[in-house]
C-alpha positions in Angstrom: 214.1 30.6 139.6 216.0 30.6 136.3 219.7 31.2 136.1 219.4 34.5 134.3 217.0 35.8 136.9 219.4 34.7 139.6 222.3 36.4 137.8 220.3 39.7 137.5 219.4 39.6 141.2 223.0 39.0 142.2 224.1 41.8 139.9 221.6 44.3 141.4 222.5 43.3 145.0 226.2 44.0 144.2 225.2 47.4 142.7 223.2 48.2 145.9 226.1 47.2 148.1 228.5 49.5 146.2 226.1 52.4 146.4 225.7 51.7 150.2 229.5 51.9 150.6 229.6 55.1 148.5 226.7 56.6 150.6 229.1 56.7 153.6 230.8 59.6 152.0 229.5 63.2 152.7 227.5 63.2 149.4 224.2 61.2 149.7 224.6 59.0 146.6 221.5 56.8 147.1 219.2 59.8 147.6 220.4 61.4 144.4 220.0 58.2 142.4 216.5 57.7 143.8 215.6 61.3 143.0 216.8 60.8 139.4 214.8 57.6 139.0 211.6 59.3 140.4 212.0 62.4 138.3 213.1 61.0 134.9 211.8 57.4 135.1 214.6 55.9 133.0 214.0 52.9 130.8 217.0 51.0 132.2 215.3 51.0 135.6 212.0 49.6 134.2 214.0 46.9 132.3 215.9 46.0 135.5 212.6 45.6 137.4 211.1 43.5 134.6 214.3 41.3 134.6 214.2 40.8 138.4 210.5 39.8 138.4 210.6 37.8 135.2 207.9 35.1 135.5 209.0 33.0 132.5 211.2 30.6 134.6 208.5 30.0 137.3 206.0 27.2 137.4 202.4 28.0 138.3 201.7 25.8 141.3 198.4 27.2 142.6 196.8 28.2 139.4 196.1 31.8 140.7 197.4 33.3 137.5 195.3 31.2 135.1 192.7 33.2 133.3 191.5 30.4 131.0 
């Protein structure tokens, strides 16, 4: 796992922890954020998923992804 991927994962874990703390309040924050993501499919969410699952830093050990 590359350092940038690790940094992105740590950043998103921190964001999720903050939203979990905010969700204790009477307003369901996580539910509203998920509803927004499902309805509007923002580009920042797609970019975050692509950054988290970036395959550029991984080595291919079993050859399962080789199409050559």
